N, C-alpha and C positions, 0 to 999 in steps of 0.2 A: 930061383932064378936070380942071375947075375946081370948086372948092368949091359954088360955086352950084348946077352940075350934080349934084353928088355929093347933096348935101342934096336936091335934087328929084328922085333916084331912091330910092326907100327899098330895093330888092333890092340896088343897089349899097352903097348904107351898110353893110347888114347882111353883106353878103360880106365888104366891108372889116372890119368886127367881130371878125367869125368868122374871117377870116385872121391878124387882130392877136393873137388869144387862142390858137388852135390853130399859127400858123405857117404859112408858106408849103411845101405840101406837093410841088411843083416842083423844090424845091430837094433834096430826099431820093432818095436811091437807094432802091429795091423792098427792099433785105436791111435798110436803116438804117429803113425805117418798120416792120419785122417783130420788131428786136429792140427790147428795154425796157431802158430805164435802170435799173440796179440798185443800191440802197443797200446799203451794205457791213453784213453781218450780218443781212440782212434774209431769206436765204434758207438758215439752216445748220439741218442737219438735226438732228432731237431736242432742236430751241431750244424753251425755253418758249413758250405760246401756239400752238404748231404741233397740238397733239391737235385732233382733228374734234371739232365742237360737235353736238346733237342740233339736231333740227330745231325743236322749241319754243324755245332758247333764242335760235336765229338768229331766228326771226320775232319774239319779243318785244323783242329789240334792233332789230330792225328798225321795227317798231310805235312802239318810244320814240324810235328817231332821227327818223323821220318825224312824231313828234307825234299819232299816232292811238291811244294810251294812252287819251284820255278818251274819244271815240267808241267804240272797243269794249268798255269799261269800261260805259257807257251802254247799249250794245246786248246786252251780258249781262247787266245787271241788268233790262233789259226781258224778256228771254228765261228769266231763272230766278226769275220773279215767286214760283211756287208753292213753290219752296224758301226763299223769304225769309218769308213769311207762313203758310205751311202751305196745305195741298190744298183742305182744305173753305172756307175763306176766300178763295184764288185762285179758285175757282168761282164766289164774287160780288163779284168784284173785278178788275179789269182796269187797267193801268197805261195810260196814253195818251199822254204828253206829259213831255218835260223842257226845261223854259225855265227859264234865267237860274237854275239850282242848285236848282228846284223841280219835283218829282216829281208830276205829275198823275194822280189814281187818280180812274176811274170805277167805282161800287159799283150794284147792282142795287138797292137801295132806300136809303131815308133811315135804317133802323136798320142796316144793314151799314156805311154813312158814319160813325154816329155811333161804334159801337163799332170801328171802325179808327181813329178819334180818338184814343179812349182808348187805343189800343195804340201809338199815333205814336211816340214815345219809344223803343219798344221795337224798332220797325221802322227808325226813323232809324237808333237803335246798329249795327243787323245790317247795314245798307247801308254806314254809314260803314265798318264793320269789313271787310266784306268785299268792297266795290267802292270802296276811298277815291280813284281816280284818277278817278271818273263825276263828283264835285263836286256831290253831291246836299246841299242844306242843310238843306232842310225838304220836306214830305209835304204834297200837298192832296188832300183827300179828299172827291169830288162826288156827290150823290145822281144819280137818275135824271133826265135831261130832260124837263120838263112843257113842253106846248105853250104858246106866250104871244098872248094876247088883247090884248096893249098896241098893235099896227100890224095893218093891213090895214083893208080896204074896210068890214068889217063891227064895227069896234072902237068900243066907247063908254067913255067916262069913268068911271071908278069905283074899285071895290076889286077887281071881278074873283072868279075863284073861290079859296075860303081852305081848306078842308080836305077838297080832293076826291082828291089824290094826295100818296101817300106816307104 
């Protein structure tokens, strides 16, 4: 095959790349494929590092190796919101999103949003202490969503409703 034909057939190029990386299997015998190359001192009984590890340690190591610690910390943070702010406060607030280091929390009323804004430093400190891998820099507290009359077929210019909600 010429190089033009190899470049044209993608499956052939992929095969040749894999063959180059892993070697040609046809040149080895069945027993040679089964044998592993051993490093000296790698399989010494009672050597340090041979003790079994707990499942939690293995999962933590895998998560940090794969780069999942940030995502796991964010999901744990959202799941344990009640333990961070307290049960009563968690009944009136709910974390909805984490975007670019900002935790967005929706509150039942503007009064709860104001109360949580006053507690912002305590909440941010607790989050930074318990979930440092989440990468939360600040917390935004939003009140309830009120309908908007700014757009639509029956909208009129003007100030709109003032003290109707909240």
